C-alpha positions as CSV (number, residue, x, y, z in Angstrom):
1,X,-30.2,9.3,-5.5
2,X,-30.6,13.0,-5.0
3,X,-27.8,15.3,-4.1
4,X,-29.4,15.9,-0.7
5,X,-29.8,12.2,0.0
6,X,-26.1,11.7,-1.0
7,X,-25.0,14.5,1.3
8,X,-26.8,12.9,4.2
9,X,-25.3,9.5,3.5
10,X,-21.8,11.1,3.1
11,X,-22.2,12.9,6.4
12,X,-23.2,9.7,8.2
13,X,-20.3,7.8,6.7
14,X,-17.8,10.6,7.7
15,X,-18.8,10.1,11.4
16,X,-18.1,6.3,11.3
17,X,-15.1,4.6,12.7
18,X,-14.1,3.5,9.2
19,X,-13.9,7.1,8.0
20,X,-12.0,8.2,11.1
21,X,-9.4,5.4,10.6
22,X,-8.9,6.4,6.9
23,X,-8.5,10.1,7.9
24,X,-6.1,9.3,10.6
25,X,-4.0,7.2,8.2
26,X,-4.0,9.9,5.6
27,X,-2.9,12.5,8.1
28,X,-0.1,10.2,9.4
29,X,1.4,8.6,6.3
30,X,4.9,9.4,7.6
31,X,4.5,6.7,10.3
32,X,3.2,4.1,7.7
33,X,-0.1,3.3,9.4
34,X,-1.8,0.0,8.8
35,X,-5.6,-0.4,9.1
36,X,-6.7,-3.7,10.6
37,X,-9.9,-5.0,9.2
38,X,-11.7,-8.3,8.6
39,X,-13.6,-6.8,5.6
40,X,-12.8,-7.8,2.1
41,X,-12.8,-5.4,-0.9
42,X,-15.7,-7.1,-2.5
43,X,-18.0,-7.6,0.5
44,X,-19.9,-4.3,0.1
45,X,-23.3,-5.4,1.6
46,X,-25.2,-2.8,-0.5
47,X,-23.8,0.3,1.2
48,X,-23.1,3.5,-0.8
49,X,-19.5,3.7,0.2
50,X,-16.9,1.0,-0.5
51,X,-15.4,-1.2,2.2
52,X,-12.2,-0.3,4.0
53,X,-9.8,-2.5,1.9
54,X,-11.1,-0.9,-1.4
55,X,-10.8,2.6,0.1
56,X,-7.3,1.8,1.4
57,X,-6.2,0.4,-1.9
58,X,-7.4,3.5,-3.7
59,X,-5.7,5.8,-1.3
60,X,-2.5,3.6,-1.0
61,X,-3.0,3.0,2.7
62,X,-1.7,-0.4,4.1
63,X,-4.4,-2.7,5.4
64,X,-4.5,-6.3,6.6
65,X,-6.6,-8.7,8.7
66,X,-5.9,-9.4,12.3
67,X,-4.4,-12.8,11.4
68,X,-2.1,-11.2,8.8
69,X,-1.0,-8.5,11.3
70,X,-0.2,-11.2,14.0
71,X,1.9,-13.1,11.5
72,X,3.7,-10.0,10.3
73,X,4.6,-9.1,13.9
74,X,5.8,-12.7,14.6
75,X,3.1,-13.3,17.1
76,X,1.8,-16.8,17.6
77,X,-1.2,-17.8,19.7
78,X,-1.5,-20.9,21.7
79,X,-5.2,-21.7,21.8
80,X,-4.8,-24.4,24.4
81,X,-5.7,-24.0,28.0
82,X,-4.1,-26.0,30.8
83,X,-7.4,-26.8,32.5
84,X,-9.0,-28.0,29.3
85,X,-5.9,-30.1,28.5
86,X,-6.1,-31.7,31.9
87,X,-9.8,-32.5,31.5
88,X,-9.1,-34.0,28.0
89,X,-6.4,-36.4,29.3
90,X,-8.8,-37.8,32.0
91,X,-11.3,-39.2,29.5
């Protein structure tokens, strides 16, 4: 890849939400930010830049999935719905 093509790709990446979250985290390390992502470090679908977990690991930024964050915060979800439960008991 030429230097010009790389510069274009880099500029495009730097305007993404991923890059903005990483920059926010780096600028706010004092509050111990956590980036929430469903990406895995190895799922790099052919893109030039690594996925969020790999970048976070390299930069020592905490990251976790939504499910991990919910557990860490002690949040449980009840996936039942009263109307559906009532319909199920009438069968």
